[in-house]
C-alpha positions in Angstrom: 0.0 0.0 0.0 1.3 3.5 -0.9 2.0 5.8 2.0 -0.4 8.8 2.0 1.3 11.9 0.6 0.7 13.8 3.8 2.9 11.3 5.7 5.7 11.0 3.2 9.1 12.7 3.3 9.2 14.9 0.2 12.2 16.2 -1.7 11.8 20.0 -1.8 13.7 23.0 -3.2 13.4 26.7 -2.2 14.7 29.3 -4.7 15.8 32.7 -3.5 17.8 35.8 -4.6 21.5 35.3 -4.7 23.2 36.1 -1.3 20.2 34.8 0.8 21.1 31.1 0.7 22.5 30.8 4.2 19.7 32.8 5.8 17.1 30.8 3.9 18.6 27.4 5.0 18.3 28.5 8.7 14.8 29.8 8.2 13.7 26.5 6.6 15.3 24.5 9.3 13.4 26.6 11.9 10.2 25.7 10.0 10.9 22.0 10.3 13.0 21.2 7.2 15.5 18.4 7.2 18.9 18.2 5.5 18.8 21.8 4.3 21.7 22.2 1.8 22.6 25.5 0.2 23.2 25.9 -3.5 23.4 28.9 -5.8 20.2 30.9 -5.4 18.4 28.3 -3.4 18.3 25.5 -0.8 17.5 21.8 -1.2 15.7 20.2 1.7 13.3 17.4 2.7 10.2 17.4 4.8 6.6 16.5 5.1 3.7 18.1 3.2 3.0 20.1 6.3 6.6 21.5 6.2 6.1 22.3 2.5 2.9 24.2 3.3 4.5 25.9 6.3 7.4 27.0 4.1 5.0 28.5 1.5 3.2 30.4 4.2 6.0 31.4 6.5 9.2 31.9 4.4 10.1 35.5 4.3 13.1 34.8 2.1 12.1 32.2 -0.5 10.9 33.1 -4.0 9.4 29.6 -4.7 8.9 26.3 -3.0 9.2 23.4 -5.4 8.2 19.7 -4.9 10.8 17.7 -6.7 9.3 14.8 -8.7 12.6 13.6 -10.0 15.5 13.9 -12.4 15.5 13.0 -16.1 18.1 12.7 -18.8 18.3 15.7 -21.1 21.3 14.7 -23.3 18.9 15.3 -26.3 15.5 16.8 -26.6 14.1 13.3 -27.1 15.6 12.2 -23.8 13.9 15.1 -22.1 10.6 14.4 -23.8 10.7 10.7 -22.8 11.8 11.5 -19.3 9.0 13.9 -18.6 6.5 11.4 -20.1 7.6 8.8 -17.6 5.8 10.6 -14.6 2.3 9.7 -13.7 0.8 13.1 -14.5 -2.7 12.1 -13.5 -1.5 12.2 -9.9 -1.2 16.0 -10.4 -3.7 17.0 -13.1 -7.3 15.9 -13.9 -9.3 16.4 -17.1 -10.5 19.8 -15.9 -7.0 21.1 -15.0 -5.0 23.8 -16.7 -1.2 24.1 -16.4 1.8 26.0 -17.5 5.5 25.1 -17.8 8.3 27.2 -16.4 11.6 26.1 -18.1 15.0 27.4 -17.0 18.5 26.5 -17.9 19.7 24.7 -21.1 20.6 21.3 -22.5 23.1 20.3 -25.2 20.4 20.9 -27.9 17.9 23.2 -26.2 19.1 26.8 -25.7 15.8 28.6 -25.8 13.5 28.3 -22.7 10.3 28.7 -24.8 11.3 25.7 -26.9 12.2 23.7 -23.7 8.8 24.6 -22.2 7.1 23.4 -25.4 8.9 20.1 -25.3 7.8 19.5 -21.7 4.2 20.6 -22.4 4.0 18.2 -25.3 5.3 15.3 -23.2 2.7 15.9 -20.5 -0.2 16.3 -22.9 0.8 13.3 -25.0 1.2 11.1 -21.9 -2.3 12.0 -20.5 -4.0 11.7 -23.9 -2.4 8.4 -24.8 -2.8 6.7 -21.4 -6.1 8.3 -20.2 -7.8 9.6 -23.3 -8.0 13.3 -22.2 -5.7 16.3 -22.2 -5.4 19.2 -19.9 -5.5 22.8 -21.2 -2.6 25.2 -21.1 -3.1 28.6 -19.3 0.0 30.8 -19.1 -1.7 33.6 -17.1 -3.6 31.8 -14.4 -3.0 28.1 -14.4 -4.3 25.6 -11.9 -0.8 24.1 -11.7 2.7 25.3 -12.5 5.3 22.7 -13.5 8.9 23.7 -13.2 11.7 22.1 -15.2 15.3 23.3 -14.6 17.8 21.9 -17.1 21.4 21.6 -16.1 23.1 20.2 -19.2 22.5 16.5 -19.4 20.2 16.4 -16.4 16.9 18.1 -15.8 14.9 18.5 -12.5 11.2 18.2 -12.8 9.1 19.8 -10.0 5.6 20.9 -9.0 5.6 24.6 -8.1 3.8 24.7 -4.7 4.0 28.5 -4.4 2.4 29.7 -7.7 3.2 33.4 -8.0 6.6 34.3 -6.5 6.4 34.2 -2.7 7.8 37.8 -2.5 4.4 38.9 -3.7 2.8 39.1 -0.3 -0.4 40.8 -1.5 -0.2 44.1 0.3 1.7 46.1 -2.3 -0.5 46.9 -5.2 1.5 49.9 -6.1 5.3 50.4 -5.7 7.7 53.2 -6.0 10.0 54.1 -8.8 12.6 51.5 -7.7 10.7 48.9 -5.7 12.6 46.6 -3.3 11.3 43.1 -3.4 9.7 42.0 -0.2 12.0 39.0 0.4 15.1 41.1 -0.1 13.7 43.7 2.3 13.2 40.9 4.8 16.8 39.7 4.3 18.0 43.3 5.0 16.1 43.4 8.2 17.3 39.9 9.3 21.0 40.8 8.5 20.5 44.0 10.4 19.5 42.1 13.6 15.9 43.3 13.6 14.1 40.1 14.7 16.0 40.0 18.0 15.5 43.8 18.5 11.8 43.4 17.8 11.5 40.8 20.6 13.0 43.4 22.9 10.5 46.0 21.8 13.0 48.3 20.2 11.9 50.8 17.6 12.4 50.6 13.8 12.8 53.7 11.7 13.2 54.3 7.9 14.0 58.0 7.1 13.3 57.5 3.4 10.6 54.8 3.5 9.1 55.1 0.0 6.2 52.7 -0.3 7.0 51.3 3.1 8.3 47.8 2.2 11.0 47.7 4.8 8.7 48.9 7.6 5.9 46.5 6.7 8.2 43.5 6.6 9.7 44.7 9.9 6.2 45.1 11.5 5.2 41.6 10.2 8.3 40.2 12.0 7.5 42.1 15.2 3.9 41.0 15.2 4.7 37.3 14.2 2.6 37.6 11.0 3.1 35.0 8.3 4.1 36.8 5.1 1.8 34.6 3.0 -1.4 35.3 5.0 -2.7 37.9 2.5 -2.1 35.9 -0.6 -5.2 35.0 -2.5 -3.9 31.6 -3.6 -0.9 29.3 -3.7 0.3 26.9 -6.4 -1.0 23.9 -4.5 -4.6 25.0 -4.2 -5.8 23.1 -7.3 -3.1 20.5 -7.3 -4.4 16.9 -7.3 -2.1 16.0 -4.5 -3.3 18.8 -2.2 -4.4 17.8 1.3 -6.8 20.5 2.5 -6.9 19.2 6.1 -3.1 19.6 6.5 -3.2 23.1 4.9 -6.1 24.3 7.1 -4.1 23.2 10.2 -1.1 25.3 9.1 -3.3 28.3 8.1 -5.3 28.4 11.4 -2.1 28.2 13.4 -0.7 31.2 11.5 -4.0 33.2 12.1 -3.8 32.5 15.8 -0.2 33.6 16.0 -1.0 36.8 14.1 -3.7 37.7 16.7 -1.4 37.0 19.6 1.5 38.8 18.0 -0.4 42.0 17.3 -1.5 42.0 21.0 2.0 41.7 22.3 3.7 43.9 19.7 5.3 46.9 21.4 7.9 48.3 19.0 7.5 51.8 17.6 7.8 51.6 13.8 8.2 54.9 12.0 8.7 56.0 8.4 9.4 59.3 6.8 8.7 60.1 3.1 9.0 63.5 1.4 6.5 62.9 -1.5 2.9 63.0 -0.4 1.7 60.6 -3.2 4.3 58.0 -2.1 3.5 58.5 1.6 -0.2 57.8 0.7 0.8 54.7 -1.2 2.7 53.4 1.9 -0.3 54.0 4.1 -2.5 52.1 1.6 -0.1 49.2 1.8 -0.3 49.3 5.6 -4.1 49.3 5.4 -4.1 46.2 3.3 -1.9 44.2 5.7 -3.8 45.5 8.7 -0.9 47.4 10.3 -2.1 51.0 9.7 -2.4 51.6 13.5 0.9 49.9 14.3 3.2 51.8 11.8 3.4 55.6 11.6 4.2 57.1 8.2 4.9 60.9 8.2 5.2 63.0 5.1 8.5 64.8 5.9 11.7 65.6 3.9 15.1 64.2 5.1 16.2 67.8 5.9 13.4 68.0 8.6 14.2 64.6 10.2 13.9 64.8 13.9 13.3 61.9 16.3 11.1 62.2 19.4 13.5 62.5 22.4 11.6 59.9 24.4 12.2 57.0 21.9 14.9 54.6 23.0 17.6 53.6 20.5 16.7 51.0 18.0 17.3 50.2 14.3 17.5 52.6 11.4 17.1 50.8 8.1 17.2 52.6 4.8 17.4 51.9 1.0 18.4 55.3 -0.3 18.5 55.9 -4.0 21.5 54.9 -6.1 21.0 56.5 -9.5 22.7 55.3 -12.7 22.2 58.3 -15.0 25.0 60.7 -15.8 25.3 63.3 -13.1 23.3 61.4 -10.5 26.4 60.7 -8.4 27.0 64.3 -7.6 23.6 64.9 -6.0 23.6 61.4 -4.3 27.0 62.1 -2.7 25.4 65.0 -0.9 22.2 63.1 -0.2 24.2 60.3 1.6 26.3 62.9 3.4 23.2 64.7 4.6 21.7 61.3 5.6 24.8 60.5 7.7 24.7 63.9 9.4 21.0 63.6 10.2 21.4 60.1 11.7 24.4 61.2 13.8 22.4 64.2 15.0 19.1 62.4 15.7 19.9 58.8 16.3 23.0 58.5 18.6 23.2 55.0 20.1 21.1 53.5 17.3 22.2 50.8 14.9 21.7 51.2 11.2 21.5 49.1 8.1 22.0 51.0 4.8 21.4 49.1 1.6 22.8 50.4 -1.7 23.7 49.4 -5.2 26.5 51.9 -5.3 28.8 51.0 -2.3 31.2 53.9 -2.9 28.4 56.3 -1.9 28.3 55.1 1.7 31.6 56.7 2.4 29.8 60.0 2.2 27.7 59.0 5.3 30.8 59.9 7.4 30.5 56.7 9.4 32.7 53.6 9.4 30.6 50.4 8.9 31.2 47.5 11.4 30.1 44.9 8.8 28.9 44.5 5.3 27.0 41.9 3.3 26.9 41.3 -0.4 23.3 40.9 -1.7 21.6 41.2 -5.1 18.6 43.3 -6.1 17.6 41.4 -9.2 20.8 41.2 -11.3 22.3 44.3 -9.6 25.0 43.5 -7.1 24.4 45.5 -3.9 25.7 45.7 -0.4 24.2 46.1 3.1 26.3 48.1 5.5 25.8 47.9 9.2 26.7 50.8 11.5 26.7 51.7 15.2 25.7 55.4 15.2 27.8 57.2 17.8 26.9 60.4 19.4 28.6 63.7 18.4 30.4 63.7 21.8 31.7 60.2 21.3 33.0 61.0 17.8 34.7 64.1 19.0 36.3 62.1 21.9 37.7 59.6 19.4 39.0 62.4 17.2 40.8 64.1 20.1 42.3 60.8 21.2 43.7 60.3 17.7 45.2 63.7 17.6 46.9 63.2 21.0 48.4 59.9 20.0 49.3 59.7 16.3 51.3 56.5 16.9 48.1 54.5 17.6 46.5 52.6 14.7 43.8 54.9 13.3 40.2 53.7 13.5 38.3 53.2 10.2 37.3 56.5 8.7 35.2 57.4 5.7 38.0 59.5 4.3 41.0 57.5 2.9 44.6 58.6 2.8 44.2 59.3 -0.9 41.2 61.5 -0.2 43.1 63.5 2.3 45.9 64.0 -0.2 43.3 65.2 -2.8 41.9 67.6 -0.2 45.3 69.0 0.6 46.1 69.5 -3.1 42.8 71.3 -3.6 43.6 73.6 -0.6 47.1 74.4 -2.0 45.6 75.2 -5.4 42.9 77.3 -3.9 45.4 79.3 -2.0 47.5 80.0 -5.1 45.1 80.0 -8.0 42.2 81.4 -6.1 44.3 84.4 -5.0 45.5 85.0 -8.6 41.9 84.7 -9.9 40.6 87.3 -7.4 43.4 89.7 -8.2 42.6 89.5 -11.9 38.8 89.6 -11.5 38.4 86.2 -13.0 35.0 84.6 -12.2 35.6 81.2 -13.8 38.8 79.2 -13.5 40.2 75.7 -13.2 41.5 74.9 -9.7 42.3 71.2 -10.2 43.1 69.2 -13.4 43.9 65.6 -12.6 46.9 66.8 -10.7 46.9 63.4 -9.0 46.4 60.7 -11.7 44.4 58.6 -9.1 41.8 61.4 -8.8 41.2 61.9 -12.5 38.8 64.9 -12.4 38.8 68.5 -13.5 37.4 71.0 -10.9 36.3 74.3 -12.3 35.0 77.2 -10.3 32.1 79.3 -11.7 31.7 82.1 -9.1 30.0 80.3 -6.2 29.4 77.0 -8.2 31.8 74.2 -8.9 31.7 72.1 -12.1 33.4 68.7 -11.7 34.3 66.6 -14.8 35.4 63.0 -14.4 37.8 61.9 -17.0 37.4 58.3 -18.3 39.7 56.1 -16.3 42.3 53.9 -18.3 41.2 50.3 -18.7 44.0 49.3 -16.3 42.2 51.1 -13.5 39.6 49.0 -11.6 36.2 50.5 -12.3 35.0 50.2 -8.7 38.2 51.9 -7.4 37.7 54.8 -9.9 34.1 55.2 -8.7 35.2 55.2 -5.1 37.8 57.9 -5.7 35.2 60.0 -7.6 32.9 59.8 -4.6 35.8 60.8 -2.3 36.6 63.8 -4.4 33.0 64.9 -4.5 32.8 64.5 -0.7 35.7 66.7 0.2 35.4 69.4 -2.6 32.6 71.5 -1.0 34.3 71.5 2.3 37.7 72.6 0.9 36.1 75.3 -1.3 33.6 76.4 1.3 30.5 76.1 -1.0 27.1 74.5 -0.6 26.8 70.8 -1.5 23.9 71.9 -3.8 26.3 74.0 -5.9 28.3 71.0 -7.2 27.6 69.7 -10.7 29.2 66.5 -12.0 29.8 65.5 -15.6 31.6 62.5 -17.1 34.0 63.4 -19.9 34.8 60.3 -22.0 36.2 60.1 -25.5 33.7 61.9 -27.7 32.7 61.0 -31.2 30.9 63.3 -33.5 28.7 65.8 -31.8 28.3 63.9 -28.6 29.8 66.7 -26.6 26.8 68.8 -27.6 24.2 66.2 -26.6 21.9 67.5 -23.9 22.5 65.8 -20.6 19.7 67.4 -18.6 16.7 69.7 -19.2 17.1 72.3 -16.5 17.8 75.3 -18.7 19.5 77.2 -15.8 21.7 80.0 -17.2 24.2 81.8 -15.0 25.9 85.1 -15.9 29.7 85.4 -15.5 32.1 88.1 -16.3 35.3 87.8 -18.3 37.4 90.8 -19.4 34.4 93.1 -19.1 32.2 90.8 -21.2 29.0 89.3 -19.8 28.6 85.7 -20.7 26.0 83.0 -20.0 27.0 79.5 -18.9 24.9 76.5 -18.2 26.5 74.0 -15.8 23.8 71.4 -15.9 22.4 70.6 -19.4 25.4 69.8 -21.5 28.8 68.2 -21.1 30.5 71.6 -21.7 29.2 74.7 -20.1 29.2 77.2 -23.0 32.6 78.7 -22.1 35.9 77.0 -22.8 38.0 78.2 -19.9 41.3 77.3 -21.5 40.7 79.8 -24.3 40.5 82.7 -21.9 43.8 84.4 -23.1 42.9 83.8 -26.7 39.6 85.6 -26.2 41.3 88.5 -24.4 43.8 88.7 -27.3 41.1 88.9 -29.8 39.4 91.6 -27.8 42.6 93.7 -27.8 43.2 93.3 -31.5 39.7 93.6 -32.8 39.2 97.4 -32.8 38.0 98.6 -36.2 38.3 95.1 -37.8 36.0 92.7 -39.6 35.9 89.6 -37.4 35.0 86.0 -38.5 34.4 83.3 -35.8 34.3 79.8 -37.3 33.0 76.9 -35.2 31.8 79.7 -33.0 30.0 77.5 -30.3 28.3 80.0 -28.0 30.0 83.0 -29.7 32.0 84.0 -26.6 35.0 85.0 -28.8 32.6 87.1 -30.9 31.4 88.9 -27.8 35.1 89.7 -26.8 35.9 91.0 -30.3 32.7 93.1 -30.5 33.4 94.5 -27.0 36.9 95.3 -28.2 35.5 97.5 -31.0 35.2 95.1 -34.0 33.6 96.9 -36.9 31.5 93.8 -37.7 31.5 90.1 -37.0 30.2 86.9 -38.6 29.9 83.8 -36.5 29.4 80.3 -38.1 28.3 77.1 -36.5 26.2 74.0 -37.4 24.3 73.9 -34.1 21.2 76.1 -33.9 21.1 75.6 -30.1 24.5 77.2 -29.7 23.8 80.0 -32.2 20.8 80.9 -30.2 22.9 80.9 -27.1 25.4 83.1 -28.9 22.6 85.6 -29.7 21.8 85.7 -26.0 25.4 86.5 -25.2 25.4 89.3 -27.7 22.1 90.7 -26.5 23.3 90.5 -22.9 26.2 92.9 -23.8 23.9 95.2 -25.9 25.4 94.2 -29.2 23.2 94.4 -32.4 22.7 91.3 -34.6 22.8 93.7 -37.6 26.5 94.3 -37.1 27.2 90.8 -35.7 25.6 88.1 -37.9 25.0 84.5 -37.0 25.2 81.9 -39.8 24.1 78.3 -39.4 26.3 76.2 -41.8 29.0 73.6 -42.1 32.1 75.8 -41.8 34.0 74.1 -44.6 31.1 74.4 -47.0 30.4 78.0 -45.9 34.0 79.0 -46.6 33.9 77.5 -50.0 30.9 79.8 -50.8 31.8 83.0 -48.9 33.2 85.9 -50.8 33.7 88.5 -48.1 37.0 89.7 -46.7 38.0 89.7 -43.0 40.8 91.3 -41.0 40.7 88.9 -38.0 39.6 85.2 -38.1 39.4 82.7 -35.2 38.7 79.0 -35.6 38.7 76.3 -33.0 37.3 73.2 -34.8 36.3 70.0 -33.0 38.6 67.0 -33.3 36.0 64.9 -35.0 32.4 65.3 -36.1 29.9 63.0 -37.8 26.9 65.2 -37.1 23.8 64.2 -39.1 23.8 67.8 -40.5 27.2 67.2 -42.2 27.4 65.7 -45.6 30.8 64.2 -44.8 32.6 63.2 -41.6 34.9 66.0 -40.3 38.4 65.0 -39.1 40.6 67.9 -37.9 43.9 66.2 -38.7 42.8 65.3 -42.2 40.8 68.4 -43.0 42.6 71.3 -41.3 44.8 72.3 -44.3 41.8 72.8 -46.5 40.1 74.8 -43.7 43.2 77.0 -43.2 43.7 77.4 -46.9 40.1 78.6 -47.5 40.2 80.9 -44.4 43.4 82.6 -45.4 41.9 83.4 -48.8 39.3 85.4 -46.9 41.9 87.5 -45.1 42.7 91.1 -46.0 46.4 91.8 -46.9 47.6 92.2 -43.4 44.8 90.1 -41.8 45.4 87.4 -39.1 44.0 83.9 -38.6 44.2 82.3 -35.2 43.9 78.6 -35.5 43.5 76.3 -32.4 42.4 72.8 -31.5 42.7 70.4 -28.6 43.5 67.1 -30.4 46.5 65.9 -28.4 48.1 64.0 -31.3 47.6 66.9 -33.7 50.4 67.7 -36.2 50.3 70.8 -38.4 50.4 70.0 -42.1 53.7 70.9 -43.6 51.9 72.7 -46.4 50.6 75.3 -43.9 54.1 76.4 -43.0 55.3 76.3 -46.6 52.5 78.4 -48.0 51.8 80.8 -45.2 53.5 82.8 -42.4 53.1 80.6 -39.3 53.9 81.2 -35.7 52.9 78.8 -32.9 51.7 80.8 -30.0 50.4 78.0 -27.7 52.4 79.2 -24.7 50.9 82.7 -25.0 47.4 81.3 -24.9 47.7 79.1 -21.8 46.7 80.9 -18.6 48.0 80.1 -15.2 45.2 77.8 -14.2 45.9 75.5 -17.2 49.6 75.4 -17.0 49.6 72.2 -14.8 48.2 70.0 -17.6 50.1 69.8 -20.8 48.4 69.6 -24.2 45.1 71.3 -23.2 45.2 73.0 -26.6 47.6 74.3 -29.3 47.4 77.6 -31.1 48.9 79.2 -34.2 49.0 82.7 -35.7 48.7 82.5 -39.5 49.1 85.2 -42.1 49.4 85.5 -45.9 53.0 85.5 -47.3 
C-alpha cells in the first residue's frame, strides 16, 4: 500500500535571490525542514507536506517552493521528452485542470527556454492523452498548476511549483515606488541588520526614506509574528491533485492565531518618513491592506526635517536610499548620503543602522565607518548592506581628540581615505595660489584642479559660487569600482575645501567623444548663469550639456582677440556660443560673422550678444558647415578665429569631419578670406595633432600656444595648441 502523501518525506527545493542562501537554510530548518543544503540561489531540503505548506506560508526569504518529482536525462530533446512522459501526471492533473510550464537552464540541444517549455508541455499532454484519453488545457496567465523544469546540461529536474506566483508577492503592495525593493530582499536586509532580535526586545524601527514602506511593513510583520503569506489570494498547490486541505487548514489556522497573539504583544514603535505626499499615501495604503495601519506611523517629511522624538529609545534605522545610474546622479547622491549621515548622527546616537545600496562607494559620504557589510543582489544588480553603530557627536569628538593626542596608535576606520586627504590637501594648495590669482585678476571662472593626482582623474572648475566637476574616463587598467570610489571621495571633500554648498556642485563624465556627442543634452534644467570675463557678460549652463558654454582654457585667446579687434571685420568659425565674438565686439570690432552648425549654440550666442547690448545687424550668425560655408563665402575679414572639433559626424554634415585630415583645407580657405595684413588664429585640442607641412610652406606661421595658456591650465600639458597664421 502506498504511504499517503501527507505522511511522506518529500524532496523539496526553495529558490531565492543570490546572497540569501545561508539565511534561507536557517529559516527553513526553523520551519521543520530536514537536511537543508545551500546551492546557488536556493536551498534543497526534505520534509513532510506540512513542512512544505508551512514553508510557502511562512518563508520571508524564498521566491518559490518546489516539490521535486525527480531527475530525467536531457542529453537530447528526445531524452527530455521521454523522461517527462515517464511521470504519472494524473497524480497532479485531472481532465478539468490547466497548467503552464516554467523552463529554465539549457541542455546540449535546447538553448531557448520557450522551446524547452514546449517540449515539456508536449510530453505531459501526450502522456495523458495516450494513457487516459483526455488532455489538460494550457493557461499561461492563471494556471491551476505550474510545472517547473530546470535543465542543467545532461540532467533536468522536474518539479511541481507549490508557491504559484513568486512568494515575494505578499499581496499588500498593489503599487510600488520608482525603484521597488522586493519583499523577500527587504526581509533579508532586516534579518541581517538584527531586527528580529530587537523586535523581541520591543526596540523601535525607523526608515528615514521609506518610499512605499516595504522595509517597515516587513519589519512590522516580523515584530507581530505575522506569516508573510497570509494575505495571498492563492498558492500553487490550491488546485493540485495532491493537495491535502486538512493539513493546509491546520497550518493556516495556526498562523492566524499567531498573528492575533503577535499583534496584541507587539510593542515596537515603527516609524517611516517620506517626502512625497503621493508616495506616503501609497505606503499608508499598503499598511491598510496588511492590517498594520495603526501599528506603523508614516509621516510626510523631507530628510532635511528629520527629527526623532527624544523619548524614543535607540533601535534600528534601516534605509534603502536611491543609487542612481544616469549621468550626473552621483553628484547629488553624494550629498544626499552625506546629509543622511549627518541627520542620523544628529538624531539617532546609540542606534544601529542598516544602509542598503547598489553603489557601495556612496556610503563613504555618510561619514561613518561600517562595522560589517554583506553582499546581496537586487535582481541582477550587485548590492551591499552596510551595518553601523551610530555614535553620538560627543563620542565621535572624543575619538577624534584621542587620535590627535596619540598619532602612533592605529587609526580607526574613517570614511576619508589617505588618498582623499591627499586630494583635499592638493585642492587647498591650489585654492590658496590660483584662487588668489583669480581674485586679483577679476576672473569669475577658472580651473582649480586638473587631474593633478592621476588617481583622482577629475577636473574641478569654479564658476563664481558654483563648482563644475568633470570626471575623465579612467584607463582600462584602473579598476572601475576603485575609480568610482575615488570619484565619490573627491566629491565628498570638494565643497568643504572650497567652502561652498553641496547643492552647488555639478558632476559630468567626460569620455572620449565621437561626432557631436559633446553637444548632446545631458539634462533639461535650462538654468543659465551670468559670469564676467574681461568686461564681457557671458552666459554659462552648468547642468544641461557636457560643456558649459565657455571653454575656460581659451580665456587668453579671447582676451587677445578683444585687444586686436578694434575697427576690424571679425570672423568666428565653429563659434560654439560665440564668446569669442562677444570679446571681439566689445573690443570694438567693426562687424562680425559667427558660423556654427548647431542652432542651439547659435541661439545661445545671440543671447550672449544681447546681454552685452550688441546688435545682430552688425554681428551676424550663420548656421552652416564651416568648410562648406568658406567655399561659398566671398567676403574679406581682418581677423579670423577658428577652433574646430577634433572629429564630427553630425547628421547635418554631408561628410565626416576630421581635424587632422581636413585642417589644411580649412586654413587654406580661411586665409583666402583674409585682408592683406589680416590674421588667422587657429587652435584645436587634439592631443596628437600635427600641423600639415603645407601650412608652413604656403603661409607665415607662428605657434603661440604658450601665449594662450593661462595660469590655471599650466599644470596640464596639451590642453590645446594655437597658431598665428598670415598670408605671405
